[in-house]
Structure formats: structure tokens, C-alpha cells
BATIRO-762387 format. One record per atom (N, C-alpha, C): residue in one letter; atom name; x, y, z. Coordinates in Angstrom, 2 decimals. Example, Ala and Ser with C-alpha at 12.3 -4.5 7.8 and 13.67 -1.06 7.14 Angstrom:
! residues 2
<node><r>A</r><a>N</a><east>13.19</east><north>-5.69</north><up>7.80</up></node>
<node><r>A</r><a>CA</a><east>12.30</east><north>-4.50</north><up>7.80</up></node>
<node><r>A</r><a>C</a><east>13.20</east><north>-3.30</north><up>7.80</up></node>
<node><r>S</r><a>N</a><east>12.85</east><north>-2.25</north><up>7.08</up></node>
<node><r>S</r><a>CA</a><east>13.67</east><north>-1.06</north><up>7.14</up></node>
<node><r>S</r><a>C</a><east>12.90</east><north>0.03</north><up>7.87</up></node>
! end
This chain:
! residues 104
<node><r>X</r><a>N</a><east>99.17</east><north>-162.21</north><up>34.07</up></node>
<node><r>X</r><a>CA</a><east>98.01</east><north>-163.04</north><up>34.40</up></node>
<node><r>X</r><a>C</a><east>98.63</east><north>-164.24</north><up>35.14</up></node>
<node><r>X</r><a>N</a><east>97.88</east><north>-164.62</north><up>36.30</up></node>
<node><r>X</r><a>CA</a><east>98.30</east><north>-165.86</north><up>37.00</up></node>
<node><r>X</r><a>C</a><east>97.26</east><north>-166.85</north><up>36.83</up></node>
<node><r>X</r><a>N</a><east>97.51</east><north>-168.01</north><up>36.63</up></node>
<node><r>X</r><a>CA</a><east>96.61</east><north>-169.19</north><up>36.32</up></node>
<node><r>X</r><a>C</a><east>96.88</east><north>-170.34</north><up>37.23</up></node>
<node><r>X</r><a>N</a><east>95.82</east><north>-170.75</north><up>37.78</up></node>
<node><r>X</r><a>CA</a><east>95.85</east><north>-172.04</north><up>38.59</up></node>
<node><r>X</r><a>C</a><east>95.02</east><north>-173.05</north><up>38.01</up></node>
<node><r>X</r><a>N</a><east>94.63</east><north>-174.11</north><up>38.64</up></node>
<node><r>X</r><a>CA</a><east>93.83</east><north>-175.13</north><up>38.16</up></node>
<node><r>X</r><a>C</a><east>92.21</east><north>-174.51</north><up>38.03</up></node>
<node><r>X</r><a>N</a><east>91.92</east><north>-173.84</north><up>38.99</up></node>
<node><r>X</r><a>CA</a><east>90.42</east><north>-173.32</north><up>39.11</up></node>
<node><r>X</r><a>C</a><east>90.33</east><north>-171.91</north><up>39.20</up></node>
<node><r>X</r><a>N</a><east>91.53</east><north>-171.25</north><up>39.39</up></node>
<node><r>X</r><a>CA</a><east>91.50</east><north>-169.76</north><up>39.60</up></node>
<node><r>X</r><a>C</a><east>92.41</east><north>-169.03</north><up>38.46</up></node>
<node><r>X</r><a>N</a><east>91.85</east><north>-168.01</north><up>37.91</up></node>
<node><r>X</r><a>CA</a><east>92.59</east><north>-167.20</north><up>37.06</up></node>
<node><r>X</r><a>C</a><east>92.57</east><north>-165.73</north><up>37.64</up></node>
<node><r>X</r><a>N</a><east>93.76</east><north>-165.13</north><up>37.73</up></node>
<node><r>X</r><a>CA</a><east>93.82</east><north>-163.85</north><up>38.38</up></node>
<node><r>X</r><a>C</a><east>94.54</east><north>-162.90</north><up>37.15</up></node>
<node><r>X</r><a>N</a><east>93.94</east><north>-161.74</north><up>36.89</up></node>
<node><r>X</r><a>CA</a><east>94.53</east><north>-160.65</north><up>36.22</up></node>
<node><r>X</r><a>C</a><east>94.95</east><north>-159.50</north><up>37.09</up></node>
<node><r>X</r><a>N</a><east>96.10</east><north>-159.08</north><up>37.09</up></node>
<node><r>X</r><a>CA</a><east>96.50</east><north>-157.92</north><up>37.90</up></node>
<node><r>X</r><a>C</a><east>96.92</east><north>-156.85</north><up>36.84</up></node>
<node><r>X</r><a>N</a><east>96.23</east><north>-155.70</north><up>36.98</up></node>
<node><r>X</r><a>CA</a><east>96.61</east><north>-154.46</north><up>36.25</up></node>
<node><r>X</r><a>C</a><east>97.14</east><north>-153.47</north><up>37.04</up></node>
<node><r>X</r><a>N</a><east>98.31</east><north>-152.90</north><up>36.75</up></node>
<node><r>X</r><a>CA</a><east>99.10</east><north>-151.88</north><up>37.43</up></node>
<node><r>X</r><a>C</a><east>99.09</east><north>-150.64</north><up>36.69</up></node>
<node><r>X</r><a>N</a><east>98.57</east><north>-149.48</north><up>37.37</up></node>
<node><r>X</r><a>CA</a><east>98.51</east><north>-148.31</north><up>36.72</up></node>
<node><r>X</r><a>C</a><east>98.99</east><north>-147.13</north><up>37.42</up></node>
<node><r>X</r><a>N</a><east>99.20</east><north>-146.01</north><up>36.78</up></node>
<node><r>X</r><a>CA</a><east>99.66</east><north>-144.73</north><up>37.28</up></node>
<node><r>X</r><a>C</a><east>98.86</east><north>-143.62</north><up>36.73</up></node>
<node><r>X</r><a>N</a><east>97.88</east><north>-143.00</north><up>37.40</up></node>
<node><r>X</r><a>CA</a><east>97.11</east><north>-142.07</north><up>36.85</up></node>
<node><r>X</r><a>C</a><east>97.77</east><north>-140.62</north><up>36.69</up></node>
<node><r>X</r><a>N</a><east>97.18</east><north>-139.84</north><up>35.88</up></node>
<node><r>X</r><a>CA</a><east>97.61</east><north>-138.35</north><up>35.80</up></node>
<node><r>X</r><a>C</a><east>97.28</east><north>-137.64</north><up>37.03</up></node>
<node><r>X</r><a>N</a><east>98.09</east><north>-136.62</north><up>37.35</up></node>
<node><r>X</r><a>CA</a><east>97.75</east><north>-135.88</north><up>38.58</up></node>
<node><r>X</r><a>C</a><east>96.71</east><north>-134.84</north><up>38.34</up></node>
<node><r>X</r><a>N</a><east>96.21</east><north>-134.21</north><up>39.37</up></node>
<node><r>X</r><a>CA</a><east>95.06</east><north>-133.34</north><up>39.38</up></node>
<node><r>X</r><a>C</a><east>95.22</east><north>-132.15</north><up>38.32</up></node>
<node><r>X</r><a>N</a><east>96.38</east><north>-131.64</north><up>38.16</up></node>
<node><r>X</r><a>CA</a><east>96.75</east><north>-130.48</north><up>37.45</up></node>
<node><r>X</r><a>C</a><east>96.91</east><north>-130.74</north><up>35.86</up></node>
<node><r>X</r><a>N</a><east>96.82</east><north>-132.14</north><up>35.54</up></node>
<node><r>X</r><a>CA</a><east>96.92</east><north>-132.40</north><up>34.17</up></node>
<node><r>X</r><a>C</a><east>95.67</east><north>-132.13</north><up>33.37</up></node>
<node><r>X</r><a>N</a><east>95.79</east><north>-132.23</north><up>32.03</up></node>
<node><r>X</r><a>CA</a><east>94.50</east><north>-131.78</north><up>31.34</up></node>
<node><r>X</r><a>C</a><east>93.42</east><north>-132.79</north><up>31.33</up></node>
<node><r>X</r><a>N</a><east>92.26</east><north>-132.39</north><up>30.91</up></node>
<node><r>X</r><a>CA</a><east>91.09</east><north>-133.34</north><up>30.99</up></node>
<node><r>X</r><a>C</a><east>91.22</east><north>-134.36</north><up>30.06</up></node>
<node><r>X</r><a>N</a><east>91.77</east><north>-134.08</north><up>28.89</up></node>
<node><r>X</r><a>CA</a><east>91.95</east><north>-134.97</north><up>27.80</up></node>
<node><r>X</r><a>C</a><east>92.84</east><north>-136.19</north><up>28.33</up></node>
<node><r>X</r><a>N</a><east>93.93</east><north>-135.86</north><up>28.91</up></node>
<node><r>X</r><a>CA</a><east>94.92</east><north>-136.91</north><up>29.51</up></node>
<node><r>X</r><a>C</a><east>94.17</east><north>-137.77</north><up>30.41</up></node>
<node><r>X</r><a>N</a><east>93.38</east><north>-137.19</north><up>31.33</up></node>
<node><r>X</r><a>CA</a><east>92.73</east><north>-138.03</north><up>32.37</up></node>
<node><r>X</r><a>C</a><east>91.52</east><north>-138.86</north><up>31.68</up></node>
<node><r>X</r><a>N</a><east>90.94</east><north>-138.50</north><up>30.71</up></node>
<node><r>X</r><a>CA</a><east>89.99</east><north>-139.13</north><up>30.00</up></node>
<node><r>X</r><a>C</a><east>90.57</east><north>-140.29</north><up>29.29</up></node>
<node><r>X</r><a>N</a><east>91.65</east><north>-140.06</north><up>28.61</up></node>
<node><r>X</r><a>CA</a><east>92.27</east><north>-141.09</north><up>27.94</up></node>
<node><r>X</r><a>C</a><east>92.73</east><north>-142.31</north><up>28.80</up></node>
<node><r>X</r><a>N</a><east>93.19</east><north>-141.90</north><up>30.06</up></node>
<node><r>X</r><a>CA</a><east>93.60</east><north>-142.83</north><up>30.97</up></node>
<node><r>X</r><a>C</a><east>92.45</east><north>-143.75</north><up>31.43</up></node>
<node><r>X</r><a>N</a><east>91.31</east><north>-143.28</north><up>31.56</up></node>
<node><r>X</r><a>CA</a><east>90.07</east><north>-144.03</north><up>32.08</up></node>
<node><r>X</r><a>C</a><east>89.63</east><north>-144.86</north><up>30.78</up></node>
<node><r>X</r><a>N</a><east>89.80</east><north>-144.38</north><up>29.62</up></node>
<node><r>X</r><a>CA</a><east>89.47</east><north>-145.07</north><up>28.38</up></node>
<node><r>X</r><a>C</a><east>90.17</east><north>-146.25</north><up>28.29</up></node>
<node><r>X</r><a>N</a><east>91.51</east><north>-146.14</north><up>28.41</up></node>
<node><r>X</r><a>CA</a><east>92.47</east><north>-147.23</north><up>28.30</up></node>
<node><r>X</r><a>C</a><east>92.17</east><north>-148.25</north><up>29.32</up></node>
<node><r>X</r><a>N</a><east>91.53</east><north>-147.94</north><up>30.47</up></node>
<node><r>X</r><a>CA</a><east>91.14</east><north>-148.85</north><up>31.70</up></node>
<node><r>X</r><a>C</a><east>89.78</east><north>-149.67</north><up>31.19</up></node>
<node><r>X</r><a>N</a><east>89.27</east><north>-149.27</north><up>30.09</up></node>
<node><r>X</r><a>CA</a><east>88.04</east><north>-149.99</north><up>29.60</up></node>
<node><r>X</r><a>C</a><east>88.41</east><north>-151.37</north><up>29.24</up></node>
<node><r>X</r><a>N</a><east>89.78</east><north>-151.69</north><up>29.22</up></node>
<node><r>X</r><a>CA</a><east>90.13</east><north>-153.04</north><up>28.90</up></node>
<node><r>X</r><a>C</a><east>89.58</east><north>-154.14</north><up>29.83</up></node>
<node><r>X</r><a>N</a><east>89.03</east><north>-153.71</north><up>31.01</up></node>
<node><r>X</r><a>CA</a><east>88.52</east><north>-154.45</north><up>31.94</up></node>
<node><r>X</r><a>C</a><east>87.15</east><north>-155.25</north><up>31.31</up></node>
<node><r>X</r><a>N</a><east>86.56</east><north>-154.58</north><up>30.38</up></node>
<node><r>X</r><a>CA</a><east>85.40</east><north>-155.08</north><up>29.81</up></node>
<node><r>X</r><a>C</a><east>85.69</east><north>-156.26</north><up>28.89</up></node>
<node><r>X</r><a>N</a><east>87.05</east><north>-156.41</north><up>28.48</up></node>
<node><r>X</r><a>CA</a><east>87.35</east><north>-157.54</north><up>27.53</up></node>
<node><r>X</r><a>C</a><east>87.86</east><north>-158.77</north><up>28.30</up></node>
<node><r>X</r><a>N</a><east>88.01</east><north>-158.71</north><up>29.55</up></node>
<node><r>X</r><a>CA</a><east>88.48</east><north>-159.75</north><up>30.28</up></node>
<node><r>X</r><a>C</a><east>87.27</east><north>-160.84</north><up>30.62</up></node>
<node><r>X</r><a>N</a><east>87.53</east><north>-162.09</north><up>30.62</up></node>
<node><r>X</r><a>CA</a><east>86.54</east><north>-163.04</north><up>30.93</up></node>
<node><r>X</r><a>C</a><east>85.76</east><north>-162.63</north><up>32.34</up></node>
<node><r>X</r><a>N</a><east>84.62</east><north>-162.87</north><up>32.33</up></node>
<node><r>X</r><a>CA</a><east>83.81</east><north>-162.53</north><up>33.53</up></node>
<node><r>X</r><a>C</a><east>84.27</east><north>-163.42</north><up>34.88</up></node>
<node><r>X</r><a>N</a><east>84.70</east><north>-164.60</north><up>34.73</up></node>
<node><r>X</r><a>CA</a><east>84.95</east><north>-165.43</north><up>35.83</up></node>
<node><r>X</r><a>C</a><east>86.35</east><north>-165.21</north><up>36.18</up></node>
<node><r>X</r><a>N</a><east>87.26</east><north>-164.38</north><up>35.63</up></node>
<node><r>X</r><a>CA</a><east>88.62</east><north>-164.18</north><up>36.10</up></node>
<node><r>X</r><a>C</a><east>88.53</east><north>-163.23</north><up>37.35</up></node>
<node><r>X</r><a>N</a><east>89.34</east><north>-163.31</north><up>38.19</up></node>
<node><r>X</r><a>CA</a><east>89.47</east><north>-162.38</north><up>39.44</up></node>
<node><r>X</r><a>C</a><east>90.36</east><north>-161.29</north><up>38.90</up></node>
<node><r>X</r><a>N</a><east>89.88</east><north>-160.05</north><up>39.05</up></node>
<node><r>X</r><a>CA</a><east>90.52</east><north>-158.81</north><up>38.54</up></node>
<node><r>X</r><a>C</a><east>91.00</east><north>-157.98</north><up>39.64</up></node>
<node><r>X</r><a>N</a><east>92.38</east><north>-157.52</north><up>39.59</up></node>
<node><r>X</r><a>CA</a><east>92.86</east><north>-156.77</north><up>40.62</up></node>
<node><r>X</r><a>C</a><east>93.48</east><north>-155.51</north><up>39.93</up></node>
<node><r>X</r><a>N</a><east>93.06</east><north>-154.37</north><up>40.40</up></node>
<node><r>X</r><a>CA</a><east>93.62</east><north>-153.13</north><up>39.70</up></node>
<node><r>X</r><a>C</a><east>94.40</east><north>-152.50</north><up>40.92</up></node>
<node><r>X</r><a>N</a><east>95.59</east><north>-152.33</north><up>40.51</up></node>
<node><r>X</r><a>CA</a><east>96.60</east><north>-151.70</north><up>41.53</up></node>
<node><r>X</r><a>C</a><east>97.23</east><north>-150.41</north><up>40.98</up></node>
<node><r>X</r><a>N</a><east>97.41</east><north>-149.39</north><up>41.80</up></node>
<node><r>X</r><a>CA</a><east>98.13</east><north>-148.22</north><up>41.28</up></node>
<node><r>X</r><a>C</a><east>97.90</east><north>-147.05</north><up>42.04</up></node>
<node><r>X</r><a>N</a><east>98.50</east><north>-145.99</north><up>41.56</up></node>
<node><r>X</r><a>CA</a><east>98.46</east><north>-144.51</north><up>42.19</up></node>
<node><r>X</r><a>C</a><east>97.46</east><north>-143.87</north><up>41.20</up></node>
<node><r>X</r><a>N</a><east>96.29</east><north>-143.53</north><up>41.80</up></node>
<node><r>X</r><a>CA</a><east>95.24</east><north>-142.83</north><up>41.08</up></node>
<node><r>X</r><a>C</a><east>95.19</east><north>-141.40</north><up>41.41</up></node>
<node><r>X</r><a>N</a><east>96.05</east><north>-140.87</north><up>42.13</up></node>
<node><r>X</r><a>CA</a><east>96.02</east><north>-139.54</north><up>42.63</up></node>
<node><r>X</r><a>C</a><east>94.74</east><north>-139.03</north><up>43.01</up></node>
<node><r>X</r><a>N</a><east>94.11</east><north>-139.84</north><up>43.69</up></node>
<node><r>X</r><a>CA</a><east>92.59</east><north>-139.59</north><up>44.16</up></node>
<node><r>X</r><a>C</a><east>92.46</east><north>-139.27</north><up>45.60</up></node>
<node><r>X</r><a>N</a><east>91.80</east><north>-138.30</north><up>46.09</up></node>
<node><r>X</r><a>CA</a><east>91.35</east><north>-138.06</north><up>47.34</up></node>
<node><r>X</r><a>C</a><east>89.98</east><north>-138.38</north><up>47.51</up></node>
<node><r>X</r><a>N</a><east>89.60</east><north>-139.44</north><up>48.25</up></node>
<node><r>X</r><a>CA</a><east>88.30</east><north>-139.77</north><up>48.51</up></node>
<node><r>X</r><a>C</a><east>87.73</east><north>-139.07</north><up>49.87</up></node>
<node><r>X</r><a>N</a><east>86.80</east><north>-138.37</north><up>49.65</up></node>
<node><r>X</r><a>CA</a><east>86.11</east><north>-137.80</north><up>50.89</up></node>
<node><r>X</r><a>C</a><east>85.10</east><north>-138.43</north><up>51.56</up></node>
<node><r>X</r><a>N</a><east>84.50</east><north>-137.95</north><up>52.51</up></node>
<node><r>X</r><a>CA</a><east>83.49</east><north>-138.67</north><up>53.39</up></node>
<node><r>X</r><a>C</a><east>82.04</east><north>-138.48</north><up>52.77</up></node>
<node><r>X</r><a>N</a><east>81.84</east><north>-138.66</north><up>51.53</up></node>
<node><r>X</r><a>CA</a><east>80.47</east><north>-138.57</north><up>51.08</up></node>
<node><r>X</r><a>C</a><east>79.78</east><north>-139.83</north><up>51.19</up></node>
<node><r>X</r><a>N</a><east>78.58</east><north>-139.75</north><up>51.82</up></node>
<node><r>X</r><a>CA</a><east>77.80</east><north>-140.78</north><up>52.37</up></node>
<node><r>X</r><a>C</a><east>77.31</east><north>-141.68</north><up>51.09</up></node>
<node><r>X</r><a>N</a><east>77.15</east><north>-141.08</north><up>49.90</up></node>
<node><r>X</r><a>CA</a><east>76.74</east><north>-142.05</north><up>48.88</up></node>
<node><r>X</r><a>C</a><east>77.87</east><north>-142.93</north><up>48.23</up></node>
<node><r>X</r><a>N</a><east>79.10</east><north>-142.65</north><up>48.70</up></node>
<node><r>X</r><a>CA</a><east>80.18</east><north>-143.45</north><up>48.22</up></node>
<node><r>X</r><a>C</a><east>80.62</east><north>-144.49</north><up>49.23</up></node>
<node><r>X</r><a>N</a><east>80.05</east><north>-144.61</north><up>50.41</up></node>
<node><r>X</r><a>CA</a><east>80.39</east><north>-145.50</north><up>51.51</up></node>
<node><r>X</r><a>C</a><east>80.40</east><north>-146.99</north><up>51.13</up></node>
<node><r>X</r><a>N</a><east>79.48</east><north>-147.50</north><up>50.29</up></node>
<node><r>X</r><a>CA</a><east>79.40</east><north>-148.85</north><up>49.95</up></node>
<node><r>X</r><a>C</a><east>80.71</east><north>-149.23</north><up>49.10</up></node>
<node><r>X</r><a>N</a><east>81.14</east><north>-148.30</north><up>48.45</up></node>
<node><r>X</r><a>CA</a><east>82.44</east><north>-148.57</north><up>47.48</up></node>
<node><r>X</r><a>C</a><east>83.72</east><north>-148.14</north><up>48.05</up></node>
<node><r>X</r><a>N</a><east>83.84</east><north>-147.28</north><up>49.00</up></node>
<node><r>X</r><a>CA</a><east>85.06</east><north>-146.82</north><up>49.52</up></node>
<node><r>X</r><a>C</a><east>85.12</east><north>-147.10</north><up>51.03</up></node>
<node><r>X</r><a>N</a><east>84.08</east><north>-147.50</north><up>51.65</up></node>
<node><r>X</r><a>CA</a><east>84.22</east><north>-147.87</north><up>53.17</up></node>
<node><r>X</r><a>C</a><east>84.32</east><north>-146.71</north><up>54.14</up></node>
<node><r>X</r><a>N</a><east>84.68</east><north>-146.97</north><up>55.33</up></node>
<node><r>X</r><a>CA</a><east>84.59</east><north>-145.91</north><up>56.35</up></node>
<node><r>X</r><a>C</a><east>86.02</east><north>-145.25</north><up>56.76</up></node>
<node><r>X</r><a>N</a><east>87.05</east><north>-145.94</north><up>56.31</up></node>
<node><r>X</r><a>CA</a><east>88.41</east><north>-145.51</north><up>56.81</up></node>
<node><r>X</r><a>C</a><east>89.00</east><north>-144.49</north><up>55.89</up></node>
<node><r>X</r><a>N</a><east>88.37</east><north>-143.34</north><up>55.64</up></node>
<node><r>X</r><a>CA</a><east>88.62</east><north>-142.26</north><up>54.85</up></node>
<node><r>X</r><a>C</a><east>89.48</east><north>-141.15</north><up>55.51</up></node>
<node><r>X</r><a>N</a><east>90.44</east><north>-140.70</north><up>54.93</up></node>
<node><r>X</r><a>CA</a><east>91.33</east><north>-139.68</north><up>55.42</up></node>
<node><r>X</r><a>C</a><east>90.95</east><north>-138.25</north><up>55.17</up></node>
<node><r>X</r><a>N</a><east>90.25</east><north>-137.96</north><up>53.96</up></node>
<node><r>X</r><a>CA</a><east>89.98</east><north>-136.52</north><up>53.52</up></node>
<node><r>X</r><a>C</a><east>88.55</east><north>-136.24</north><up>53.79</up></node>
<node><r>X</r><a>N</a><east>88.34</east><north>-134.94</north><up>54.00</up></node>
<node><r>X</r><a>CA</a><east>86.88</east><north>-134.49</north><up>54.12</up></node>
<node><r>X</r><a>C</a><east>86.22</east><north>-134.41</north><up>52.81</up></node>
<node><r>X</r><a>N</a><east>86.90</east><north>-133.97</north><up>51.72</up></node>
<node><r>X</r><a>CA</a><east>86.21</east><north>-133.71</north><up>50.34</up></node>
<node><r>X</r><a>C</a><east>87.14</east><north>-134.52</north><up>49.25</up></node>
<node><r>X</r><a>N</a><east>86.24</east><north>-134.97</north><up>48.26</up></node>
<node><r>X</r><a>CA</a><east>86.96</east><north>-135.72</north><up>47.26</up></node>
<node><r>X</r><a>C</a><east>87.35</east><north>-134.73</north><up>46.26</up></node>
<node><r>X</r><a>N</a><east>88.51</east><north>-135.03</north><up>45.49</up></node>
<node><r>X</r><a>CA</a><east>88.87</east><north>-134.25</north><up>44.36</up></node>
<node><r>X</r><a>C</a><east>88.33</east><north>-134.75</north><up>43.05</up></node>
<node><r>X</r><a>N</a><east>88.73</east><north>-134.16</north><up>41.97</up></node>
<node><r>X</r><a>CA</a><east>88.22</east><north>-134.67</north><up>40.71</up></node>
<node><r>X</r><a>C</a><east>88.60</east><north>-136.10</north><up>40.45</up></node>
<node><r>X</r><a>N</a><east>89.83</east><north>-136.34</north><up>40.68</up></node>
<node><r>X</r><a>CA</a><east>90.38</east><north>-137.67</north><up>40.23</up></node>
<node><r>X</r><a>C</a><east>89.60</east><north>-138.83</north><up>41.25</up></node>
<node><r>X</r><a>N</a><east>89.27</east><north>-138.36</north><up>42.53</up></node>
<node><r>X</r><a>CA</a><east>88.42</east><north>-139.21</north><up>43.39</up></node>
<node><r>X</r><a>C</a><east>87.09</east><north>-139.41</north><up>42.83</up></node>
<node><r>X</r><a>N</a><east>86.37</east><north>-138.50</north><up>42.32</up></node>
<node><r>X</r><a>CA</a><east>85.05</east><north>-138.72</north><up>41.61</up></node>
<node><r>X</r><a>C</a><east>85.29</east><north>-139.70</north><up>40.48</up></node>
<node><r>X</r><a>N</a><east>86.33</east><north>-139.53</north><up>39.65</up></node>
<node><r>X</r><a>CA</a><east>86.55</east><north>-140.39</north><up>38.52</up></node>
<node><r>X</r><a>C</a><east>86.79</east><north>-141.74</north><up>38.90</up></node>
<node><r>X</r><a>N</a><east>87.53</east><north>-142.01</north><up>39.99</up></node>
<node><r>X</r><a>CA</a><east>87.94</east><north>-143.38</north><up>40.47</up></node>
<node><r>X</r><a>C</a><east>86.71</east><north>-143.98</north><up>40.94</up></node>
<node><r>X</r><a>N</a><east>85.79</east><north>-143.32</north><up>41.76</up></node>
<node><r>X</r><a>CA</a><east>84.59</east><north>-143.94</north><up>42.25</up></node>
<node><r>X</r><a>C</a><east>83.65</east><north>-144.21</north><up>41.13</up></node>
<node><r>X</r><a>N</a><east>83.61</east><north>-143.39</north><up>40.13</up></node>
<node><r>X</r><a>CA</a><east>82.68</east><north>-143.68</north><up>39.05</up></node>
<node><r>X</r><a>C</a><east>83.10</east><north>-144.87</north><up>38.16</up></node>
<node><r>X</r><a>N</a><east>84.49</east><north>-144.96</north><up>37.99</up></node>
<node><r>X</r><a>CA</a><east>84.95</east><north>-146.21</north><up>37.50</up></node>
<node><r>X</r><a>C</a><east>84.66</east><north>-147.51</north><up>38.14</up></node>
<node><r>X</r><a>N</a><east>84.93</east><north>-147.42</north><up>39.53</up></node>
<node><r>X</r><a>CA</a><east>84.71</east><north>-148.50</north><up>40.25</up></node>
<node><r>X</r><a>C</a><east>83.18</east><north>-148.89</north><up>40.34</up></node>
<node><r>X</r><a>N</a><east>82.31</east><north>-148.09</north><up>40.28</up></node>
<node><r>X</r><a>CA</a><east>81.02</east><north>-148.35</north><up>40.29</up></node>
<node><r>X</r><a>C</a><east>80.63</east><north>-149.00</north><up>38.85</up></node>
<node><r>X</r><a>N</a><east>81.07</east><north>-148.50</north><up>37.82</up></node>
<node><r>X</r><a>CA</a><east>80.83</east><north>-148.81</north><up>36.39</up></node>
<node><r>X</r><a>C</a><east>81.37</east><north>-150.40</north><up>36.14</up></node>
<node><r>X</r><a>N</a><east>82.41</east><north>-150.76</north><up>36.94</up></node>
<node><r>X</r><a>CA</a><east>83.03</east><north>-152.08</north><up>36.83</up></node>
<node><r>X</r><a>C</a><east>82.77</east><north>-153.02</north><up>37.94</up></node>
<node><r>X</r><a>N</a><east>81.96</east><north>-152.64</north><up>38.87</up></node>
<node><r>X</r><a>CA</a><east>81.48</east><north>-153.42</north><up>40.08</up></node>
<node><r>X</r><a>C</a><east>82.81</east><north>-153.76</north><up>40.79</up></node>
<node><r>X</r><a>N</a><east>83.69</east><north>-152.77</north><up>41.09</up></node>
<node><r>X</r><a>CA</a><east>84.91</east><north>-152.81</north><up>41.86</up></node>
<node><r>X</r><a>C</a><east>84.67</east><north>-152.23</north><up>43.27</up></node>
<node><r>X</r><a>N</a><east>85.59</east><north>-152.50</north><up>44.17</up></node>
<node><r>X</r><a>CA</a><east>85.56</east><north>-151.88</north><up>45.47</up></node>
<node><r>X</r><a>C</a><east>86.88</east><north>-151.29</north><up>45.68</up></node>
<node><r>X</r><a>N</a><east>87.02</east><north>-150.12</north><up>46.28</up></node>
<node><r>X</r><a>CA</a><east>88.27</east><north>-149.42</north><up>46.72</up></node>
<node><r>X</r><a>C</a><east>88.63</east><north>-150.08</north><up>48.06</up></node>
<node><r>X</r><a>N</a><east>89.62</east><north>-150.92</north><up>48.13</up></node>
<node><r>X</r><a>CA</a><east>89.95</east><north>-151.59</north><up>49.28</up></node>
<node><r>X</r><a>C</a><east>90.84</east><north>-150.71</north><up>50.23</up></node>
<node><r>X</r><a>N</a><east>91.74</east><north>-149.85</north><up>49.75</up></node>
<node><r>X</r><a>CA</a><east>92.59</east><north>-149.02</north><up>50.66</up></node>
<node><r>X</r><a>C</a><east>91.81</east><north>-148.16</north><up>51.59</up></node>
<node><r>X</r><a>N</a><east>90.43</east><north>-148.00</north><up>51.45</up></node>
<node><r>X</r><a>CA</a><east>89.78</east><north>-147.10</north><up>52.45</up></node>
<node><r>X</r><a>C</a><east>88.69</east><north>-148.06</north><up>53.06</up></node>
<node><r>X</r><a>N</a><east>88.70</east><north>-149.25</north><up>52.86</up></node>
<node><r>X</r><a>CA</a><east>87.69</east><north>-150.14</north><up>53.45</up></node>
<node><r>X</r><a>C</a><east>87.93</east><north>-150.37</north><up>54.96</up></node>
<node><r>X</r><a>N</a><east>89.17</east><north>-150.54</north><up>55.29</up></node>
<node><r>X</r><a>CA</a><east>89.62</east><north>-151.03</north><up>56.61</up></node>
<node><r>X</r><a>C</a><east>90.53</east><north>-149.85</north><up>57.34</up></node>
<node><r>X</r><a>N</a><east>90.28</east><north>-149.65</north><up>58.59</up></node>
<node><r>X</r><a>CA</a><east>91.04</east><north>-148.64</north><up>59.26</up></node>
<node><r>X</r><a>C</a><east>92.63</east><north>-148.88</north><up>59.26</up></node>
<node><r>X</r><a>N</a><east>93.29</east><north>-147.97</north><up>59.23</up></node>
<node><r>X</r><a>CA</a><east>94.82</east><north>-148.11</north><up>59.33</up></node>
<node><r>X</r><a>C</a><east>95.37</east><north>-147.53</north><up>60.58</up></node>
<node><r>X</r><a>N</a><east>96.63</east><north>-147.89</north><up>61.04</up></node>
<node><r>X</r><a>CA</a><east>97.08</east><north>-147.41</north><up>62.18</up></node>
<node><r>X</r><a>C</a><east>97.62</east><north>-145.87</north><up>61.78</up></node>
<node><r>X</r><a>N</a><east>97.71</east><north>-145.06</north><up>62.82</up></node>
<node><r>X</r><a>CA</a><east>98.08</east><north>-143.74</north><up>62.53</up></node>
<node><r>X</r><a>C</a><east>99.46</east><north>-143.50</north><up>61.68</up></node>
<node><r>X</r><a>N</a><east>100.35</east><north>-144.41</north><up>61.95</up></node>
<node><r>X</r><a>CA</a><east>101.62</east><north>-144.39</north><up>61.36</up></node>
<node><r>X</r><a>C</a><east>101.61</east><north>-144.67</north><up>59.73</up></node>
<node><r>X</r><a>N</a><east>100.41</east><north>-145.42</north><up>59.28</up></node>
<node><r>X</r><a>CA</a><east>100.25</east><north>-145.70</north><up>57.87</up></node>
<node><r>X</r><a>C</a><east>99.31</east><north>-144.78</north><up>57.18</up></node>
<node><r>X</r><a>N</a><east>98.80</east><north>-143.79</north><up>57.91</up></node>
<node><r>X</r><a>CA</a><east>97.95</east><north>-142.92</north><up>57.18</up></node>
<node><r>X</r><a>C</a><east>98.68</east><north>-141.75</north><up>56.61</up></node>
! end
């Protein structure tokens, strides 16, 4: 946790289970992320990590994931990530802005 005089920032770093792992393991990962509900509302919360998620070009997800999407279809981990982001009022920033081809 980073604290300033007027700003408090909480950074959570995670590593999700890959697509071929069991449903129970994936469910427990997102249950552990429910810790976000216990942080004070006025803190800035940043969630960094490897979510093993492919986010597709689904129109209903555009407000959360943006326009700079690499994949055509989302995988199961992608759906889990978007559902978590929606439930916690988060935005996926890695797909919000276009990247140069070398960084894709």
C-alpha cells in the first residue's frame, strides 16, 4: 500500500490459473480476489497480473475492455476477467489503447 497525504493506493499483483486448469482452482482464484470488497472505497485500487485471458471483439464488452483487442473470440478466462471487472467497477487498461505492432 502506498500512502500520501491525500492519496492512498493499493496495488494487488496476481497470477491466474491457465485455461486447462480445473474449474475449482479458477473459482478459488476469483474468490480470493473478493478482498477488493474489504478495501476502503476512497482508496485507488490497481490490479496487476497475468490473467491468462483472451479478450475478444464482443460489442457488449467494449466499455470495459476498449477497442485495441487482439483476439476475435474470448476464452473462458476472458469472460471471468470481464465479469470480475464489471462487478468491481474496474476497467481493463491493457486493451483500452492501441499498441504498436512490435508490442502486440
